N, C-alpha and C positions, 0 to 999 in steps of 0.2 A: 852176524845176523843183520839183515837189511830189511827195509820196508818196501822195496821196489819189486819184489818178486823174483830177484835173481838168485836168491838162496832160500832154503827152507826156513820159514819163520820160526818153526818150533825146534830147530836143531840144537839150540842152547837152553831149552827148557828142561830143568830137573823135575822129577816127579816123585813126590812123597805122599804117603797116606798118614794123616794126622789122627791122633787119639787111638792108635792101635799099635801093638807090638808086632803084628804080622801083616804082610801085604794084603791079606784077604779081608781085613777089617778097616774100620775108620773111614775117613773122608779124603779122597785123593785131591791133591792141589798141585798146580804147576808153580814152579819157582824160577824166575829169571834173575840171576844174581847181578847182572850188569845190563840194565835196561836203558842206559844213557843214550843209545842211538835210536830209540824207538819213540815215535810220537804216539798220541792217543789212539789214532786210527790203527796203527800197527799193533799196539798192545791189545786192542779189542779183537783184531784179526787173529792174533796168537791165541788169546783166550778162547775164541770160537773154535779154532782148529784143535786145540788141546781138548776141549769139550768137558772139562771138569767144572764144578760149580764156581770155582774161582782159580785164577792164576795171579800170583804176586809178582810185582815188578819192582826191583830194588836198584837204587842208585846210591852211591856213597855220598854222604852229606859233607861236602867240602868245606862248608862254613861252620862245621861243628867238630867236636873231638872224634877221636877214633871210636869205632864200634857204635857210631850213630849213622842211621840209614834212612833215606826217604823211601817209603814203601807205599805203593798204590795197588789196588786190587780190581781186577776186571772179571766179571762173569762172561759167559758167551754172548750176552745181550747188552751189557752196560757196565759202567764203573760202579763199584760199591765202596762206600766211604771206609768201611772197616770189615775185615773178615778174620774171625778167630782161628779157624783151622789152618788157613794159609799163613797166618802169623806164626803158629806153632811149627809148621813145616819149614818156613823160611828161617826161623831161629835155629832149628836143628841143622839145616843146611849150612848156615853161616858158622855155627859152632864147630862143625866138622872141618871147617877151613881156617878159622881164626881162634878156635879154642872156646871152651866153656866159659861162663861168666855172664856179666851184665851186658845187655844190648839196649839200644834205644831206637825205636821205630817212630819216625815222624809220618803219621798217616793223615788222610783227609779229615778224619774225625778228631785228631789231636795226638799228642805224644803218648806212646804206649811203651813203657819199659818192659823188657822181657829178660828173664834169667834162665840160663841153661846150666844144668848140673848133670852129673852122671849118677844114676841110681840103679843099683843091681845090674850094672854093665850096660845100661841103656841110657840115651839122653832123655832128660825130662825137662821140658820147657814150661815156664809159667809166665803168662802175660798179665799185666795189670791194666785193667780197662780205664777208659776215661770215666769221669764221675757219672754214675747212673742216675736216672730219674724215671718217673712213670706218670701216666695220666689216664683218666677214665676213657672208656669206650662208649660212644653214643649207642643208644639202644637200636637204632636203625642199622648202624654198621655191624653190630653184633648179630642181629637177625640175618643180615645178608651173608656174613661169614658162616653162620650155622647152615644157612640154605645151601651155600656153595659146597660145604663139607658133607651135606646130607645128614646133618645132626639135628636133634631136637634139644630144647632147653634142658629137658630132664636127663640128657646124656652128660651134662656138666657136673663137676664137683663143686658144690656150693661153698666149700670151705676155702677155695682159692678163686676169688672172683676174677672175671675177665678184666684185662688191663693191657694198655699199650706201654711197653717198657723199652728203655733206651740205655745202651752202654756203647755207643758208637753208631748204632742204627736203631730204628724203631722196629719192634716185633710185637705182634698181637699175641698175648698169652691166653690160651684157652686150656683149662684143666678138665679132664674127663673123669667120670666116676669109676670106670672099669678098664682094666687092661684089654679086655676083648674089644671095646669100642675103639681104643687106640690102634690095636692091631688090624682092624678092619678098614683102615683109612682108604677111601676111594672117592676122590673129590672132583668137582667140575673145574677143570683147569682154567678155562677162559673166564669163568665167572669169578673165581677167586683172584685170578691175576688182575682183573679189572678193578676189583675192590682194593687190592693191595697198591696198585698204581695210584688210585685216587687218594688213598690215605698215606702214601709214602712209606709203606711197610717193606722191609727186606724179607722177612719170613713170617709165617704164622707158627708160633711155638706151641705145639700140642703136648701136654704133659699128663702123666698119671703118677700119683704118689704111691709108691710101694710101702714106704715107711717114713719116719720122721725126716730123714735127710737123704733118702734114696728115691730117685725118680726115673721113669722111662719117658723118653721124649721123641717127638718126630717134628720135622720142619719142612713143610711144603715151600718150594722156592720157585714158583712159576715165573716170577718177574725176572729171574736170572737165566731163564731158559732151561731150568732143571726141575723135573717134577718133584723131587724130594732131595734134601741135603742129608747125607748120611751121618754127619757129626758137625754141630754148629756152635763154635766157641763164642761168637758174638751174641747169639741168642742165650747161651748159657750164662754169660755175664749179665745180660739184661734181666734174665729171670732171677738170678741170685740177688741182684739189687732190689728188685721188686719184692721178693719174699721178705727181705730184711726190712725194707721200708714199711711194709704192711704188718710187721710183727708176726709173720707166719713162721719164722725161724729166729733163733737167737741172734743177737748182734754179732757174736763170734760163733761161726759154725762152719762145718765142712759138709758140702753136698756132693753126692755122687750121682751123675746122670748117665744112664745107659741109653745109647742111641744107635740106630742102624740095625738092630736085631731083626726087625721086620723086613728089612731090605736085604738081609743076608750079608751085611757088612758091620758086624758088631764093633762098637767102640765105647770107650769110657772117658768121660770128662769129669775132672775134679774141680769143684768150685769152692774157694775159700773166702770167707767173710771174716774180716779182722776188726776187732774193737778199735774205734778211733780212726779207722782208715776208710774213707768213703768209697774207695775203688773196690772192684771185684777182681779176684785173682783166679784165673782159669789155667789148669795144668793138664798136660798130657805128653805122651811120647810121639814120635813120628818115625816112620820106616821108609827107607828109600825103595822106590819101585823100580826105577831104571834111569 
Protein backbone atom coordinates (compact mmCIF):
# COMPACT_ATOMS: atom_id res chain seq x y z
CA UNK A 1 0.00 0.00 0.00
CA UNK A 2 1.36 3.41 -0.92
CA UNK A 3 0.19 6.97 -0.59
CA UNK A 4 1.19 8.10 -4.08
CA UNK A 5 -1.76 6.69 -5.96
CA UNK A 6 0.15 3.89 -7.70
CA UNK A 7 -1.80 1.22 -5.83
CA UNK A 8 -5.27 0.98 -4.35
CA UNK A 9 -5.08 2.64 -0.95
CA UNK A 10 -7.75 0.35 0.46
CA UNK A 11 -6.30 -2.94 -0.80
CA UNK A 12 -4.95 -3.85 2.63
CA UNK A 13 -7.95 -2.72 4.66
CA UNK A 14 -9.71 -5.46 6.62
CA UNK A 15 -13.40 -4.91 7.25
CA UNK A 16 -15.19 -6.02 10.39
CA UNK A 17 -18.48 -5.14 12.00
CA UNK A 18 -18.26 -4.64 15.76
CA UNK A 19 -20.84 -5.41 18.43
CA UNK A 20 -22.64 -7.94 16.23
CA UNK A 21 -22.34 -11.67 15.65
CA UNK A 22 -23.68 -11.30 12.11
CA UNK A 23 -22.53 -9.18 9.15
CA UNK A 24 -25.93 -7.46 8.99
CA UNK A 25 -25.61 -5.82 12.41
CA UNK A 26 -23.27 -3.63 14.40
CA UNK A 27 -20.91 -0.90 13.21
CA UNK A 28 -18.50 -1.59 10.35
CA UNK A 29 -14.88 -0.52 10.83
CA UNK A 30 -11.85 -0.62 8.62
CA UNK A 31 -8.65 -2.07 10.08
CA UNK A 32 -5.15 -1.59 8.64
CA UNK A 33 -2.84 -3.91 10.56
CA UNK A 34 0.39 -2.40 9.19
CA UNK A 35 0.06 1.34 8.71
CA UNK A 36 3.77 2.09 9.11
CA UNK A 37 4.06 3.33 5.52
CA UNK A 38 1.10 5.73 5.67
CA UNK A 39 1.30 9.37 6.66
CA UNK A 40 -1.69 11.23 8.10
CA UNK A 41 -2.93 12.44 4.71
CA UNK A 42 -2.87 8.90 3.34
CA UNK A 43 -4.69 7.56 6.39
CA UNK A 44 -7.41 10.15 5.97
CA UNK A 45 -7.68 9.28 2.29
CA UNK A 46 -8.06 5.59 3.13
CA UNK A 47 -10.73 6.32 5.74
CA UNK A 48 -12.62 8.50 3.28
CA UNK A 49 -12.46 5.85 0.57
CA UNK A 50 -13.57 3.09 2.94
CA UNK A 51 -16.46 5.32 4.05
CA UNK A 52 -17.09 3.77 7.46
CA UNK A 53 -17.45 5.97 10.52
CA UNK A 54 -13.87 5.02 11.48
CA UNK A 55 -10.88 3.09 10.21
CA UNK A 56 -8.15 2.01 12.64
CA UNK A 57 -4.48 2.21 11.65
CA UNK A 58 -2.12 -0.07 13.57
CA UNK A 59 1.64 -0.07 13.92
CA UNK A 60 3.69 -2.35 16.14
CA UNK A 61 5.11 -0.50 19.16
CA UNK A 62 8.80 -1.30 18.72
CA UNK A 63 9.72 0.44 21.96
CA UNK A 64 7.34 -1.74 24.02
CA UNK A 65 6.70 -5.40 24.64
CA UNK A 66 4.92 -7.83 22.39
CA UNK A 67 1.17 -7.38 21.93
CA UNK A 68 1.47 -3.60 22.33
CA UNK A 69 0.37 -1.51 19.36
CA UNK A 70 0.05 2.13 18.42
CA UNK A 71 -3.49 2.66 17.10
CA UNK A 72 -4.94 5.76 15.51
CA UNK A 73 -8.46 6.28 14.23
CA UNK A 74 -9.66 8.30 11.26
CA UNK A 75 -13.19 9.12 10.18
CA UNK A 76 -13.84 10.15 6.57
CA UNK A 77 -13.34 13.79 7.64
CA UNK A 78 -10.81 13.86 10.49
CA UNK A 79 -8.76 11.97 13.03
CA UNK A 80 -10.62 10.85 16.17
CA UNK A 81 -8.67 10.44 19.42
CA UNK A 82 -10.45 7.23 20.35
CA UNK A 83 -12.99 4.91 18.75
CA UNK A 84 -14.56 2.03 20.64
CA UNK A 85 -16.04 -0.04 17.84
CA UNK A 86 -12.86 0.12 15.76
CA UNK A 87 -10.91 -0.93 18.88
CA UNK A 88 -13.10 -4.02 19.25
CA UNK A 89 -12.73 -4.79 15.54
CA UNK A 90 -8.96 -4.32 15.65
CA UNK A 91 -8.58 -6.49 18.74
CA UNK A 92 -10.49 -9.33 17.11
CA UNK A 93 -8.47 -8.98 13.89
CA UNK A 94 -5.22 -9.13 15.85
CA UNK A 95 -6.39 -12.05 18.01
CA UNK A 96 -7.12 -14.04 14.87
CA UNK A 97 -3.46 -13.63 13.98
CA UNK A 98 -1.55 -13.59 17.29
CA UNK A 99 -3.99 -15.45 19.52
CA UNK A 100 -6.44 -14.46 22.22
CA UNK A 101 -5.32 -12.80 25.43
CA UNK A 102 -4.18 -9.37 26.55
CA UNK A 103 -3.38 -6.53 24.15
CA UNK A 104 -2.41 -2.93 24.80
CA UNK A 105 -3.40 -0.16 22.40
CA UNK A 106 -1.58 3.15 22.71
CA UNK A 107 -4.11 5.67 21.41
CA UNK A 108 -4.16 9.46 21.13
CA UNK A 109 -6.47 9.43 24.18
CA UNK A 110 -4.11 7.28 26.25
CA UNK A 111 -3.38 3.58 26.85
CA UNK A 112 -6.33 1.25 26.31
CA UNK A 113 -5.91 -2.38 27.45
CA UNK A 114 -8.02 -4.89 25.52
CA UNK A 115 -8.68 -8.53 26.33
CA UNK A 116 -9.90 -11.03 23.76
CA UNK A 117 -11.34 -14.39 24.82
CA UNK A 118 -13.35 -17.05 23.05
CA UNK A 119 -16.92 -17.32 24.29
CA UNK A 120 -19.48 -19.69 22.78
CA UNK A 121 -17.21 -20.20 19.80
CA UNK A 122 -16.89 -16.49 19.04
CA UNK A 123 -14.28 -13.86 19.94
CA UNK A 124 -15.31 -11.48 22.70
CA UNK A 125 -13.21 -8.33 23.10
CA UNK A 126 -13.29 -6.08 26.17
CA UNK A 127 -11.68 -2.65 26.15
CA UNK A 128 -10.83 -0.72 29.31
CA UNK A 129 -11.33 2.98 28.75
CA UNK A 130 -9.17 5.82 29.92
CA UNK A 131 -10.47 7.30 33.17
CA UNK A 132 -13.85 8.95 32.53
CA UNK A 133 -15.12 12.31 33.71
CA UNK A 134 -18.07 14.56 32.96
CA UNK A 135 -19.11 18.22 33.10
CA UNK A 136 -22.29 20.31 32.91
CA UNK A 137 -23.87 21.52 29.68
CA UNK A 138 -24.48 25.25 29.32
CA UNK A 139 -28.17 26.08 28.96
CA UNK A 140 -27.62 27.88 25.67
CA UNK A 141 -25.74 24.88 24.25
CA UNK A 142 -28.45 22.48 25.41
CA UNK A 143 -31.12 24.64 23.80
CA UNK A 144 -29.17 24.70 20.55
CA UNK A 145 -28.77 20.92 20.59
CA UNK A 146 -32.50 20.47 21.16
CA UNK A 147 -33.29 22.88 18.35
CA UNK A 148 -30.97 21.00 15.96
CA UNK A 149 -32.64 17.72 16.92
CA UNK A 150 -36.13 19.17 16.63
CA UNK A 151 -36.81 18.25 20.26
CA UNK A 152 -38.51 20.12 23.07
CA UNK A 153 -37.37 20.15 26.68
CA UNK A 154 -40.39 18.03 27.62
CA UNK A 155 -39.04 15.26 25.36
CA UNK A 156 -36.19 14.70 27.82
CA UNK A 157 -36.06 12.22 30.69
CA UNK A 158 -35.59 14.37 33.77
CA UNK A 159 -34.10 11.48 35.77
CA UNK A 160 -30.96 11.48 33.57
CA UNK A 161 -29.87 15.12 33.27
CA UNK A 162 -27.99 16.31 30.16
CA UNK A 163 -24.23 16.11 30.60
CA UNK A 164 -21.04 16.11 28.58
CA UNK A 165 -19.19 12.88 29.31
CA UNK A 166 -15.66 11.77 28.44
CA UNK A 167 -13.88 8.41 28.18
CA UNK A 168 -11.47 9.26 25.40
CA UNK A 169 -13.70 11.79 23.61
CA UNK A 170 -16.43 14.21 24.66
CA UNK A 171 -20.04 13.14 24.07
CA UNK A 172 -23.18 15.12 24.85
CA UNK A 173 -25.56 12.82 26.73
CA UNK A 174 -29.26 13.47 26.16
CA UNK A 175 -31.85 11.07 27.59
CA UNK A 176 -35.34 10.98 26.07
CA UNK A 177 -38.55 10.08 27.86
CA UNK A 178 -39.95 7.69 25.24
CA UNK A 179 -38.70 5.06 22.83
CA UNK A 180 -40.86 6.64 20.13
CA UNK A 181 -39.01 9.96 20.39
CA UNK A 182 -35.67 8.17 20.00
CA UNK A 183 -36.90 6.14 17.02
CA UNK A 184 -38.12 9.26 15.22
CA UNK A 185 -34.67 10.89 15.06
CA UNK A 186 -34.47 13.35 12.17
CA UNK A 187 -32.05 16.18 12.82
CA UNK A 188 -30.59 19.27 11.15
CA UNK A 189 -27.19 17.92 10.13
CA UNK A 190 -25.38 21.20 9.54
CA UNK A 191 -26.78 22.88 12.65
CA UNK A 192 -25.84 20.01 14.93
CA UNK A 193 -22.43 19.66 13.26
CA UNK A 194 -21.67 23.33 13.88
CA UNK A 195 -22.55 23.01 17.56
CA UNK A 196 -20.49 19.84 17.93
CA UNK A 197 -17.44 21.40 16.29
CA UNK A 198 -17.70 24.44 18.55
CA UNK A 199 -17.96 22.26 21.68
CA UNK A 200 -15.43 19.62 20.58
CA UNK A 201 -17.97 16.80 20.67
CA UNK A 202 -17.42 13.50 18.90
CA UNK A 203 -21.04 12.32 19.05
CA UNK A 204 -24.32 13.24 20.65
CA UNK A 205 -25.32 10.18 22.67
CA UNK A 206 -29.11 9.87 22.70
CA UNK A 207 -30.48 7.34 25.17
CA UNK A 208 -33.76 5.84 26.35
CA UNK A 209 -33.83 3.78 29.51
CA UNK A 210 -35.87 0.60 29.05
CA UNK A 211 -35.15 -0.68 32.57
CA UNK A 212 -32.53 -0.31 35.30
CA UNK A 213 -29.51 -1.41 33.29
CA UNK A 214 -30.93 -1.70 29.77
CA UNK A 215 -30.81 1.23 27.34
CA UNK A 216 -31.51 1.95 23.69
CA UNK A 217 -29.09 4.48 22.21
CA UNK A 218 -28.35 6.42 19.02
CA UNK A 219 -25.32 8.53 18.10
CA UNK A 220 -25.42 11.25 15.45
CA UNK A 221 -21.87 11.72 14.09
CA UNK A 222 -21.98 14.51 11.49
CA UNK A 223 -18.52 15.78 12.49
CA UNK A 224 -17.11 12.51 11.14
CA UNK A 225 -18.99 12.71 7.87
CA UNK A 226 -21.53 10.10 8.97
CA UNK A 227 -25.15 10.90 9.74
CA UNK A 228 -25.35 8.26 12.47
CA UNK A 229 -23.01 5.75 14.09
CA UNK A 230 -24.58 2.26 14.33
CA UNK A 231 -22.68 1.21 17.51
CA UNK A 232 -20.49 3.56 19.52
CA UNK A 233 -18.14 2.02 22.09
CA UNK A 234 -16.46 5.28 23.10
CA UNK A 235 -19.82 6.91 23.86
CA UNK A 236 -20.93 3.79 25.73
CA UNK A 237 -17.86 4.07 27.98
CA UNK A 238 -18.45 7.78 28.58
CA UNK A 239 -22.12 7.15 29.34
CA UNK A 240 -21.33 4.38 31.81
CA UNK A 241 -18.83 6.60 33.61
CA UNK A 242 -21.37 9.42 33.83
CA UNK A 243 -24.13 7.18 35.18
CA UNK A 244 -21.86 5.87 37.92
CA UNK A 245 -20.51 9.30 38.87
CA UNK A 246 -24.04 10.67 39.10
CA UNK A 247 -25.21 7.78 41.28
CA UNK A 248 -27.72 6.70 38.64
CA UNK A 249 -26.42 3.13 38.67
CA UNK A 250 -24.54 1.21 41.37
CA UNK A 251 -20.76 1.47 41.61
CA UNK A 252 -20.59 -2.09 40.32
CA UNK A 253 -23.04 -2.73 37.52
CA UNK A 254 -23.53 -4.25 34.09
CA UNK A 255 -25.32 -2.17 31.48
CA UNK A 256 -26.65 -3.45 28.17
CA UNK A 257 -26.92 -0.94 25.34
CA UNK A 258 -28.94 -1.75 22.23
CA UNK A 259 -27.90 0.36 19.26
CA UNK A 260 -28.48 0.33 15.52
CA UNK A 261 -31.99 -1.11 15.61
CA UNK A 262 -33.51 2.02 14.10
CA UNK A 263 -30.91 1.91 11.32
CA UNK A 264 -31.50 -1.74 10.50
CA UNK A 265 -28.08 -2.71 11.94
CA UNK A 266 -28.80 -4.01 15.46
CA UNK A 267 -25.89 -4.43 17.83
CA UNK A 268 -25.32 -4.99 21.54
CA UNK A 269 -22.72 -3.27 23.71
CA UNK A 270 -22.05 -4.52 27.23
CA UNK A 271 -20.72 -1.97 29.72
CA UNK A 272 -19.21 -3.18 32.98
CA UNK A 273 -18.54 -0.95 35.98
CA UNK A 274 -16.31 -2.50 38.63
CA UNK A 275 -16.02 -1.41 42.23
CA UNK A 276 -12.69 0.28 42.93
CA UNK A 277 -11.85 0.54 39.23
CA UNK A 278 -12.27 4.01 37.71
CA UNK A 279 -12.21 2.73 34.14
CA UNK A 280 -15.22 1.59 32.16
CA UNK A 281 -15.13 -1.76 30.39
CA UNK A 282 -16.97 -2.18 27.09
CA UNK A 283 -17.38 -5.61 25.51
CA UNK A 284 -18.60 -7.01 22.23
CA UNK A 285 -17.85 -9.40 19.43
CA UNK A 286 -16.80 -8.56 15.89
CA UNK A 287 -17.51 -10.29 12.60
CA UNK A 288 -15.32 -10.26 9.49
CA UNK A 289 -17.08 -8.71 6.51
CA UNK A 290 -14.44 -9.28 3.82
